[in-house]
N, C-alpha and C positions, 0 to 999 in steps of 0.2 A: 502598810492599809493605803487600800487603792480609795482619791481623793470622788466624792463624792457630788457633781453638777446638778443640778434639774436638768430637765430631756428643755432644746430648746423651741423658745417659742416659732407657734407656725406664723408662715412668710404673709401678710397683709388680702393678698394672693390667694394663700387656701384657705385659710378662713373665709375669705365672701364662695371661693366655691365648693366647703363643704355647706355653703349657708344654702345656697341654688338650690346644691343636691337633697338638701331636707327640705326644701319643700314638696306640700303630699296637696293633687291637681284634683279637680270633681274628676270624679265615672268618666263622664264621653269626654276630659279629653285626653289622649296617649301622646305619652311624654319622654324624651327618649334623649340619653346626651348623642352627642354626633362630633366628630371630628370639630376641630375650632379651622378656620379660612386660616393663612399663614401670613404671618408681612403684618397684618395689622398692630399689633405689639406686640410686645416682653411677652406677655404669658394671655391668655385668653380659652373659655369655656364657651362652648357651641348647646345648643338643646336645640330638637326641633316637635315641633307638637300637631297633633294629628286629632279634630274633630272625627268622632266616631270611626276610625278606619276601619275598612272590608277587611286589609292587608295588613301586616308589618310591615312596616320599613316605607311605605307606601304614603305619594299624598293623600289624603283622604279627598271625596269628592266633596264634600261639604266643607272643606276650611282646615284651613295648614299655617308653618309660621313658623318664625326660626324666633332664636333668642341669643345674642353673645351680649356676653362681657368682656370688655376687652381693659385690661390692667399696665401701667405705663409711668413707672416714678418719676420719668421726664416732664410728664405731663405735659402733652404737647399745646399749643396756642389755641387751637378750636376748643377743646375738649375744658379749657379750663379746671383743670384736676387732671387728677393723676388714674379716674377711672371712665369708663362710658361704659354706652349699653345702647346696640346695636338692632335694630328689631325690622321683624318684616309681617308679614301679613295679608293671606285674602283669603278671598270668598266668593263663591259666585252669587248669584244675583237672579232675582225675577227679571226680564226684563223693564217692565214698569217700574221699579225700583230701579233699574239701574241709570236712566232718562233722569230724575231726582236732579238737578241742578244743585240742592245743597249735598249731596249723598257727600260728595271728599272733603266737607266744611267737619259732617255729620263724622264720618270715621276720625278723622283728626279731636275733635271730638271725645271721645269716647273713648280715644287712648289717655286721653289731659283728666278727663274726670277716672280712669281706673286708676293712674297716678294718683290722685288726691284722695280717690273714697279708699285705698290702703297705705296712706299715707308715707307717700312713696317721694319724699320731697328731692325737684328734680330741678336743673338750670342747661342752656344751652342748647335748647331742643332745636330738632330740627329735621325736617319729612317731606316726604310725598305720597299725593292721596293719588289713587288712577283708578279711572273705569274705565272700563270694555264695554265695549256695545259690539253683539257678533252678529251673523249673520249666515247659514249653511244653501251652500250650493251644489248642486251637480251632486253626485253619492253623498252629500252630506247633508242634500236639504230635508230629509224626513229630522235630523237632530234640532231645525226650528233657531229662534232666536235667542242669543246668550246673553249674559250678564255675569261682569266680573269687580268688589274692589279689592283695591290693591293696597297696603299702605307702609311705608318703610320709613323709619324713622328711627333717631337717633337724640342720645341727650348723654347728660352726665349726671349721675345719681349721686344723691348725697346719702350719708347714716347706713341704712341697713342694707343688703342688697337684696334680700327675702322679699318684702314688698314689691320691689320691680320684677319680680317672675311673677309674679301673682299677679297684677296690673295683665304682663303680657299677655297670660293666661289671659283673663279678662275677653281681654280686646279679641284674642282668635277667636272667642266663643259669642260675641260681641258679633262678631262678622260673622260667622256663621249659622247667626239666628238664633243663639243662643245665651238670654242673658242670665246676669247671675239668679239663683235658683231653680233654676231650668228642666235639671237634673230627670234625665228618663222619661222626659218629655217627646214627641213622636214629631219629628220633619216632615214639612211637606218634600216629599217625592220631587217636584217640579223644581226645587231648587239645585239639586242633579242634573241638570238638562245642559251642561254648557261644554265652553270650551275652553283650555287656559287660552 
């Protein structure tokens, strides 16, 4: 008689990956799984998100982002644990908003507020917020002035991973000018007239 064995338990990373893939996103944010960068950790999973993309697989003119979940059971010192999340989000801005001296602080606050509002505890956070102003010359003069905000951040998550994915999605939409509850609201066309 064959011995009955219970199925092997899923690894912690497999469980977390299933949780990430189960997250539901608002209708105006298109999210897809992409190839994770190699060499960052023992296990990795990556997502790309685009706000109201015109073409699938092409960065949106309204805003775009990346989310990477990393797992290393050796617990790298900088992580202070076995898990790390790395995210990126960028969006075009009106030039008059791009010159706001508090813009970088606001972008970071949107991330930390989104994590707290989703009950996504974290520690060991780090990141940069970069604002870029541009002006077209020569054959690009007709494009006028442009501005862009870009946030790159990483943190070590605690507890469930799904709320961290939800917070990242909220950040991408906030940078693009779509606060929570704004699904289906028209976006100003002038936000698109920028260069990255």
